[in-house]
C-alpha positions in Angstrom: 2.3 -43.9 -18.3 4.2 -46.3 -15.9 7.8 -45.6 -15.1 10.4 -47.3 -17.3 12.9 -49.0 -15.1 16.4 -49.5 -16.6 18.1 -52.9 -16.3 21.6 -51.5 -17.0 22.8 -48.8 -14.6 25.2 -47.2 -17.0 22.6 -46.9 -19.8 20.1 -45.4 -17.3 22.7 -42.9 -16.0 23.5 -41.8 -19.5 19.8 -41.4 -20.4 19.3 -39.3 -17.2 22.3 -37.2 -17.9 21.3 -36.6 -21.5 17.8 -35.6 -20.5 19.1 -33.1 -17.9 21.6 -31.6 -20.4 18.8 -31.1 -22.9 16.5 -29.5 -20.3 19.2 -27.1 -19.2 20.6 -26.2 -22.6 17.8 -26.8 -25.1 14.7 -25.9 -23.0 12.6 -22.9 -24.2 10.2 -20.6 -22.5 6.8 -20.5 -24.1 4.4 -17.6 -23.8 4.8 -13.9 -24.6 7.8 -12.0 -23.2 6.8 -9.0 -21.0 6.7 -5.5 -22.4 5.5 -2.6 -20.3 2.2 -1.4 -21.7 1.8 2.1 -23.1 -0.2 4.6 -21.0 -1.7 8.0 -21.9 0.9 10.5 -20.6 0.4 14.3 -21.2 3.3 16.6 -22.0 2.5 18.9 -19.0 0.0 19.4 -16.2 -2.9 21.7 -17.2 -3.3 23.3 -13.8 0.4 24.1 -13.2 0.8 27.6 -14.7 4.4 27.7 -13.7 5.3 24.3 -15.2 8.8 23.9 -16.5 10.8 20.8 -17.5 12.3 19.1 -14.5 16.1 19.0 -14.0 17.9 15.8 -13.0 18.3 17.2 -9.5 14.6 18.0 -9.1 13.8 16.2 -5.8 11.8 18.6 -3.8 9.6 15.9 -2.2 12.1 13.1 -1.9 13.0 11.8 1.6 10.9 12.8 4.6 8.4 14.8 2.6 6.5 16.0 5.7 9.4 18.3 6.6 8.2 20.8 4.1 5.5 21.8 6.6 8.2 22.9 9.1 6.6 21.4 12.2 8.9 19.5 14.6 6.0 17.8 16.3 4.7 16.5 13.0 8.3 15.3 12.2 8.4 13.3 15.4 5.0 11.7 14.8 5.9 10.8 11.2 9.2 9.3 12.3 7.5 6.9 14.7 4.5 5.8 12.6 6.5 3.5 10.3 7.5 1.2 13.2 4.3 1.5 15.3 1.5 1.2 12.8 0.0 -2.2 12.7 -1.5 -1.9 9.3 2.0 -1.2 7.9 3.2 -4.3 9.8 0.5 -6.3 8.2 1.5 -5.0 4.7 5.2 -5.8 5.4 4.2 -9.3 6.4 2.2 -9.7 3.2 5.3 -8.7 1.2 7.4 -11.3 3.0 4.7 -13.9 2.3 4.8 -13.0 -1.4 8.6 -13.4 -1.4 8.4 -16.8 0.1 5.8 -17.8 -2.5 8.3 -16.8 -5.2 11.1 -18.8 -3.6 8.9 -21.8 -3.3 8.1 -21.6 -7.0 11.7 -21.3 -7.9 12.4 -24.5 -6.0 10.3 -26.3 -8.7 13.3 -25.8 -11.1 15.5 -28.1 -9.0 15.3 -31.8 -8.2 13.9 -33.0 -4.9 15.9 -35.5 -2.8 14.4 -37.4 0.2 15.6 -40.1 2.6 13.3 -43.0 3.3 13.4 -45.6 6.0 11.0 -48.5 6.3 10.4 -51.3 8.7 7.8 -54.1 8.3 6.9 -57.1 10.4 4.1 -59.6 9.7 2.9 -63.0 8.8 1.8 -64.0 5.3 -1.5 -65.8 4.7 -1.1 -69.4 5.5 -2.7 -70.4 2.2 0.2 -68.7 0.3 2.4 -71.6 -0.8 5.2 -69.3 -2.1 5.7 -67.7 1.3 7.4 -69.5 4.2 5.3 -69.9 7.3 5.9 -67.7 10.4 6.4 -64.1 11.3 9.1 -62.2 9.3 10.6 -58.8 9.3 12.0 -56.6 6.6 13.8 -53.2 6.6 14.8 -50.6 4.1 16.9 -47.4 3.8 17.2 -45.4 0.6 17.7 -42.0 -1.0 15.1 -41.0 -3.6 15.4 -38.2 -6.1 12.8 -36.8 -8.5 13.0 -34.1 -11.1 10.7 -32.7 -13.8 12.9 -30.8 -16.3 11.5 -27.5 -17.3 11.7 -28.0 -21.1 8.9 -25.5 -21.9 9.6 -22.9 -19.2 6.5 -23.5 -17.1 8.5 -23.3 -13.8 10.4 -20.3 -15.0 7.3 -18.5 -16.0 5.7 -19.5 -12.6 8.7 -18.0 -10.8 8.6 -14.9 -13.0 4.9 -14.4 -12.1 5.6 -14.9 -8.4 8.5 -12.4 -8.5 6.3 -9.8 -10.2 3.6 -10.5 -7.6 6.1 -10.0 -4.8 7.3 -6.7 -6.4 3.6 -5.6 -6.6 3.3 -6.5 -2.9 6.4 -4.3 -2.2 4.7 -1.4 -4.1 1.5 -2.1 -2.0 3.6 -1.8 1.1 5.1 1.5 -0.1 1.6 2.7 -0.9 0.3 1.7 2.5 3.2 3.6 4.1 2.6 6.7 2.1 -1.2 6.5 2.7 -0.6 6.2 6.5 1.9 9.1 6.5 -0.5 11.2 4.6 -3.4 10.3 6.9 -1.3 11.2 9.9 -0.4 14.6 8.4 -4.0 15.3 7.5 -5.2 14.4 11.0 -2.5 16.5 12.5 -3.4 19.5 10.3 -7.1 19.1 11.3 -6.1 19.0 15.0 -4.0 22.2 14.7 -6.8 23.9 12.7 -9.2 23.0 15.5 -6.9 24.5 18.0 -7.0 27.7 16.0 -10.8 27.5 15.7 -11.0 27.0 19.5 -8.9 30.1 20.0 -11.0 32.0 17.5 -14.2 31.0 19.3 -12.7 31.8 22.7 -11.9 35.3 21.5 -15.4 35.6 20.2 -16.8 34.5 23.5 -14.7 37.2 25.2 -16.0 39.8 22.8 -19.6 38.7 23.3 -19.2 38.9 27.1 -18.2 42.5 26.7 -21.1 43.1 24.4 -23.5 41.5 26.8 -22.1 43.7 29.6 -22.7 46.8 27.5 -26.2 45.7 26.7 -27.0 45.0 30.3 -25.7 48.4 31.3 -27.8 50.1 28.7 -30.8 48.1 29.8 -30.2 49.1 33.4 -30.4 52.8 32.5 -33.4 52.2 30.3 -31.9 52.9 26.9 -31.9 49.3 25.6 -34.7 46.7 25.4 -34.9 43.5 27.3 -34.8 41.7 24.0 -31.3 43.1 23.3 -30.0 41.5 26.5 -31.6 38.2 25.6 -30.2 38.3 22.1 -26.7 39.1 23.4 -27.0 36.2 26.0 -28.1 33.8 23.3 -25.3 34.7 21.0 -22.8 34.2 23.8 -24.2 30.8 24.8 -24.4 29.4 21.3 -20.8 30.4 20.7 -19.7 28.7 23.9 -21.4 25.5 22.7 -19.5 25.7 19.4 -16.3 26.0 21.3 -17.1 22.9 23.4 -18.0 21.0 20.2 -14.5 21.8 18.8 -13.1 20.2 21.9 -14.9 16.9 21.0 -13.6 17.0 17.4 -10.1 17.7 18.6 -10.2 14.7 21.0 -11.3 12.5 18.1 -8.4 13.6 15.9 -6.0 13.0 18.7 -7.3 9.5 19.2 -7.0 8.8 15.5 -3.4 9.9 15.5 -2.7 7.6 18.5 -4.1 4.7 16.6 -1.9 5.5 13.6 1.0 5.6 15.9 0.1 2.2 17.3 -0.6 3.3 20.9 -3.7 3.4 23.0 -5.5 6.8 23.0 -5.6 6.8 26.8 -1.8 7.3 27.0 -1.4 9.7 24.1 -1.8 13.5 23.9 -0.7 16.5 21.8 -0.3 19.8 23.6 -2.2 22.8 22.5 0.1 25.7 21.3 -0.2 29.2 19.9 -0.6 29.2 16.1 -0.7 26.2 13.8 3.1 26.1 13.4 2.6 24.8 9.9 4.1 26.3 6.7 2.4 26.3 3.3 4.7 24.1 1.2 5.9 25.0 -2.3 5.7 21.8 -4.3 6.9 21.7 -7.9 5.1 18.9 -9.8 7.9 18.5 -12.4 7.2 16.2 -15.4 3.9 14.2 -15.7 5.8 11.2 -17.0 7.6 11.0 -13.7 4.4 9.8 -12.1 4.9 6.4 -13.8 8.1 6.1 -11.7 7.0 7.8 -8.5 3.6 6.4 -7.7 3.6 3.1 -5.8 0.0 2.3 -6.9 1.0 2.7 -10.6 4.0 0.5 -9.9 1.9 -2.1 -8.3 -0.5 -2.1 -11.3 2.4 -2.4 -13.7 3.8 -5.4 -11.8 0.4 -7.0 -11.8 0.5 -6.8 -15.7 3.9 -8.5 -15.6 2.5 -11.2 -13.3 -0.5 -11.8 -15.6 1.7 -11.9 -18.7 3.9 -14.6 -17.2 0.8 -16.6 -16.3 0.1 -16.9 -20.0 3.3 -18.8 -20.4 2.5 -21.0 -17.5 -0.8 -22.0 -19.1 0.7 -22.3 -22.6 3.2 -24.9 -21.3 0.3 -27.1 -20.7 0.0 -27.9 -24.4 3.4 -29.7 -24.3 4.4 -33.1 -22.9 6.1 -33.4 -19.5 9.0 -35.6 -18.5 9.6 -36.8 -15.0 12.9 -38.4 -13.9 13.4 -40.4 -10.8 16.2 -42.3 -9.1 16.4 -44.5 -6.0 19.4 -46.1 -4.3 19.7 -47.8 -0.9 19.4 -51.1 0.9 16.5 -53.5 1.7 16.2 -56.8 3.4 16.5 -58.6 6.7 17.8 -59.0 9.4 18.5 -55.4 10.4 22.1 -56.0 11.5 23.0 -57.1 8.0 20.9 -54.5 6.2 23.8 -52.4 4.9 25.6 -55.2 3.0 26.2 -55.8 -0.7 23.5 -58.5 -1.1 20.8 -56.0 0.2 21.8 -53.1 -2.1 19.2 -51.9 -4.5 18.8 -49.1 -7.1 16.5 -47.9 -9.8 16.3 -45.1 -12.4 13.0 -44.1 -14.0 11.6 -41.8 -16.6 7.9 -41.0 -17.2 6.6 -39.0 -20.2 3.0 -37.7 -20.2 1.0 -35.9 -22.8 -2.7 -34.9 -22.6 -4.4 -36.3 -25.7 -7.9 -35.0 -25.1 -9.3 -32.4 -22.6 -12.3 -31.0 -24.4 -10.5 -27.7 -25.0 -9.8 -27.1 -21.3 -6.1 -26.1 -21.9 -7.1 -23.8 -24.7 -9.6 -22.1 -22.4 -7.0 -21.7 -19.7 -4.7 -19.9 -22.1 -7.6 -17.7 -23.2 -8.4 -17.0 -19.6 -4.8 -16.0 -18.8 -4.8 -13.6 -21.8 -8.1 -12.0 -20.7 -6.6 -11.6 -17.2 -3.6 -9.9 -18.7 -5.8 -7.6 -20.8 -7.8 -6.7 -17.7 -4.6 -5.8 -15.8 -3.4 -3.6 -18.6 -6.7 -1.7 -18.5 -6.4 -1.4 -14.7 -2.8 -0.1 -15.1 -3.9 2.6 -17.7 -6.8 3.6 -15.5 -4.5 4.0 -12.5 -2.3 6.3 -14.6 -5.2 8.5 -15.6 -6.4 8.6 -12.0 -3.0 9.8 -10.8 -3.0 12.6 -13.3 -6.5 13.6 -12.2 -5.4 13.7 -8.5 -2.4 15.9 -9.4 -4.5 18.3 -11.5 -7.1 18.5 -8.8 -4.7 19.5 -6.1 -2.7 21.9 -8.4 -6.0 23.6 -9.2 -6.9 23.7 -5.5 -3.6 25.2 -4.4 -3.6 27.8 -7.2 -7.2 29.0 -6.5 -6.9 28.9 -2.8 -3.8 31.0 -3.0 -5.8 33.6 -4.9 -8.5 33.4 -2.2 -6.2 34.2 0.7 -5.6 37.8 -0.1 -9.2 38.5 -0.7 -10.3 36.8 2.4 -7.7 38.5 4.5 -9.1 41.8 3.3 -12.7 40.6 4.1 -11.6 39.7 7.7 -10.1 43.2 8.2 -13.1 44.9 6.8 -15.5 42.8 9.0 -13.5 43.5 12.1 -13.5 47.2 11.4 -17.3 47.1 10.7 -17.9 45.4 14.1 -15.8 48.0 15.9 -17.7 50.9 14.3 -21.1 49.3 14.8 -20.5 48.6 18.5 -19.4 52.2 19.0 -22.5 53.4 17.2 -24.7 51.2 19.3 -23.1 52.6 22.5 -23.8 56.1 21.1 -27.4 55.0 20.5 -27.4 55.6 16.7 -28.0 52.0 15.6 -30.0 49.2 17.1 -28.6 46.0 18.6 -29.5 43.9 15.6 -26.8 45.8 13.6 -24.2 44.8 16.3 -25.1 41.1 16.2 -25.1 41.1 12.4 -21.6 42.7 12.3 -20.2 40.3 14.9 -21.6 37.2 13.2 -20.2 38.4 9.9 -16.8 38.9 11.4 -16.7 35.5 13.1 -17.9 33.9 9.8 -15.1 35.6 7.8 -12.5 34.6 10.3 -13.7 31.0 10.2 -13.6 31.1 6.4 -10.0 32.4 6.4 -9.2 29.5 8.8 -11.0 27.0 6.4 -8.9 28.3 3.5 -5.7 27.8 5.4 -6.9 24.3 6.3 -7.7 23.5 2.6 -4.3 24.8 1.5 -2.5 22.6 4.0 -4.6 19.5 3.2 -4.2 20.1 -0.5 -0.4 20.3 0.0 -0.5 16.9 1.7 -2.7 15.5 -1.1 -0.5 16.9 -3.8 2.6 15.3 -2.3 0.7 12.0 -2.0 -0.4 12.3 -5.6 3.2 12.8 -6.7 4.3 9.7 -4.8 5.8 11.3 -1.7 9.3 11.0 -3.0 9.0 7.2 -3.6 10.5 5.8 -6.8 10.4 2.5 -8.7 14.1 2.2 -8.0 13.0 1.4 -4.4 11.4 -1.8 -5.6 13.3 -5.1 -4.9 15.1 -6.5 -8.0 14.4 -10.0 -9.2 17.4 -11.6 -7.3 16.5 -9.6 -4.2 13.0 -11.1 -4.1 14.5 -14.6 -4.3 17.4 -14.0 -1.9 17.3 -15.6 1.5 16.3 -13.5 4.5 14.7 -10.0 4.5 
């Protein structure tokens, strides 16, 4: 519909003021208001035998969670990863982009004002009797304003959706940060375990050298077979190869940590030290319902539901008519030096109403599509909650069972070491063959490696449990509505 230009300025101004007042005071917001969807939340964790209700001060994993491992080197690495990691910088930029989208959408609630300047010079067609012959010039300068009052809340719902999307992006940033911190801790644990494995193999190589020396001496005096010497030499060489392979793996983990830190691997190194220097953390899981507040991925999924819910209102507003208001004021005429004079003054006010009379059901389908998208996001949210509970239960079970394995495996290591010592003495005394020695030594090394693997699994499960519990993050860390829309970072 064409704009309706008013001939009386006072009447036009009154009409514009009345429309604005109605839009601000009488406008409504169509579509469903958001309500957080229900999710299946158990009363307690199945695998936590020592479960008890959490107290208000229960914050064992809040703050720098990696400090529970008691390793200053890990503390330093984790402290630097937030500023150096490029994936985190990418996620932070994505959040800022989402904030700007929300601010752009909010701007749709307000009028737009623009300044326009024009200059034209030309000659009319000579066959045009109404135009004087010759070249002429015309100039113009005006301010133009336009506004579409948000009667039905379309712009408000659009802003609501954009803010929820920005909050979801903030949760994604928190998730990326937690995932990066956990990956760094896991790589560091793997590196320290490899240091211990290298030391274990070096000790085994030293023992096997002594065994080879004993076998050669026995062969020299004719009380051992040549095959015993070859077997001892083979055992020594294969163990040396294993030790060298550990060095390759350690280098790869060191390179991975360098990339997480945002530095080239060529200029980065972590010194080898005696012992892992890592403590097994004691991590109380507290209440299952707290996962809904502590997991950034759950928070992101919940904010996605809010965004999808607001989009239903955006599409529902398409059923209703729209009103656009416009105003222009300025000067137009010629010559340029007399442009800004009373005879050249001009103004106009306009209003345009539009309503879609027939669209073959397209608007109805858009609303249905938005509702289906909301239902899908609700299902995704509930699935993320269930997945979170599974991850916590898995790691609680792992830590509980691994803790039981430790004592048994420590006894097995002591027994295997004692068996090796006795068998080697018996071999030197000539009461057993060399096969018994190699069998005992392989058994001892295997048990020591198993004990180290259990320690590795306990440490990694500790990291995974902290990550599954949210790493001390909370939904209170999400930016509020007004913070998303505020200027600056």
